[in-house]
N, C-alpha and C positions, 0 to 999 in steps of 0.2 A: 741636114745630116750631124755638122760637123758641133754642132749646138746639145744636139741628144748626145752625142759619145760624150762629152764633157760631162755633162749632168751624168750619165751613164758611170764616168769615170768617179765618181764623186759617193754613189752608191752604199751603205752599210747596210741598209734593211729595204727591201723589197716585200709590200700586202699587198696581196691578192685576196680582191672578194673570191666568192664560191661558186655560186648559180651564175651561169653567163661568163662564166671569167675560167675557172677550175672543169667546167661544165659546160655541157650546150645551153642551157640555161635551161631544159626541161626537168619536170617533175615528174617521177614517177610514184604512184600508189597503187596502193593494193584494196582491193575490198573491207581489209578492215582499218586502212587509212597507212599501213607502214610505207612509210617514203623509199628510195630507192635511187639512188645516183649512179651517171658513170663519169666516170674518170681515165683522161687519155693517158695511157704508160706513159712515154713520152716525155709528157711532161711533166710526172715525176722524176724522171732519171733526169731531166735539167734542173730541177728543184736541188734534189739529192746534190749534182755537180754543183750548183752557185755555193750551196752550206759547205761544201768542201771547198770549197775557195775562200769560203772567210766571211762571206755575207749571208746575215742570218736570213728567213722569211717570220712575215706574221701572217694570218688569216684573221679578217676583219667582213662576218658576213651576219645579215639582218635576220637568216633563220638560224633553227636550231636542229638538227640534223648528226644521229648518232653514229652515222655513217660518213660524217665528215669528222667527225673524232677518232674515229678509225685509222679513219684514211692520214689524217697528218700523223698520230701516230709511228704509223709505220715509217713516215718522212721523216720523222725526225722531230718534226715541226713542234716548237713548245711554244709559239705565243699565238694561243688560237682562243679568238674574240666572236662564241657565239652568240645568236640575238641581240646582236646591237642595234635594235633602231637610230639609235644618235650614233653614229662611226665615229663621231669626230670627238666622244669620248673617250673609248677605246686606244683612237691614234693620239690623244693627251697622255694616254699611261703610261703607251708604249715611248713617245718620247722620253717622257720623266724616268722610266726603269732600265732603257738604254744606255747612259741618256743619249739623244742625240740629238743633230741640229736638223730642222727640217729640208735642206740641200742636201741629208746625207738620206733620205728616204724617196721610195720608188714609191707608186701605188698603181696598183693595176685594175682597171675598171669595166662598168658596161653600160649601168644603167643610171638611172637620175639622182639615186641615192648615194652615190659615189664620188659624186662631183664636189660636197664641202670636204674633203679630205684632199679630192687632185686639184684643188686651188691650194694645198696647205704644205706641199710638198716638192723637192727639186725636178721631181720626171714626175708627173702623169703621164699614164699610158692608158690608151684605151684599143678595145681589142679591134678588130678588124669587122664584127656585127654591134659595134656599142650606138646607142642611141648620139643622133647628130648631136643634143649637147653635149652629150659625155666627148663625142670625139673633140667638138669646139673647145673642152677644155685642155685637151691633149697635146702634150709637148711632142709626141710621139703615136701613131696606130702602127698596131704589126698588121701582117699580111695574111695569119692565120685566125681563124674566127677561137670565140672562147669554145672549153673544152673539145678544142684540134688542134693544137699546137701552140696556140698562143701565147701561152705559160713558158712552154719550152723557147721560144722564140726571144719572149723578156730575157728569160736568163742568160742562153746566149750573148745578146746584146751587152747586156752587163760584163758579163765575162771577158768578151772580150775587149769591151774598152776599155780591162782593167787589168789586160794581159795574163788572164790564169788559164784561157779559152785552152792555149795547146799542153798546160800542165795537166788538164781535167783532161785533155783526150788520150794522153799517155798511160794513164791510168787505165785506160781500156784498151790498150797496145798500139794505138794511136799516133806514130813519131811524125809524120809530115801532113795534115790534112788538105795542106792544097793540092 
C-alpha cells in the first residue's frame, strides 16, 4: 500500500472511464433507442472535492452519450473525450494540453479497452468488478464496484495521500474525521 500511497501523492490528473466505472456498466435503452445511465451521487461529490483540492479530472470513454455530457458539465469536468475507440490518442492529447508527465496521472478502468492507457500512467486503478486482465495491470483495486462508490474511493485515496482530505471535509463542517 505504501507504493500506491506514494504514487497517489504525485497525481495531478485522474482519468475515469464511464461505463463500468462511473456507472455499473449496464446500458438502459428505451423503445426508441434513447440511452439512460445511472450515476452514483457520492462519486460525484468525491469528484467535486478532488477538483477543489487541485487535482484535475478527465473522462475518456469509447461511447458517446448526451447523458455523460450533462453529468460532466454538472460536475464541472472540462476534459471530456467521448467516442474514443483508441483511448491512447485522447490520453496523449491530455498529456500535451495540460502538460503532465505520465507519473502525475491516474487512470481508473474496468475493461480491456482501458489497459492501453493504464499501462502508461503512474497510478493504474481497477474497480472491484473489473476484468481479471485489468486487475493484473492495476497498481491498486477499489473495494467498491463501478457505479457504486469506486470513484469516491479513488478520490478519497488521492486526497488522503496528498494531505487535502481533512481540508475538504472542513468545507462540509467536519472538523475531526477520526
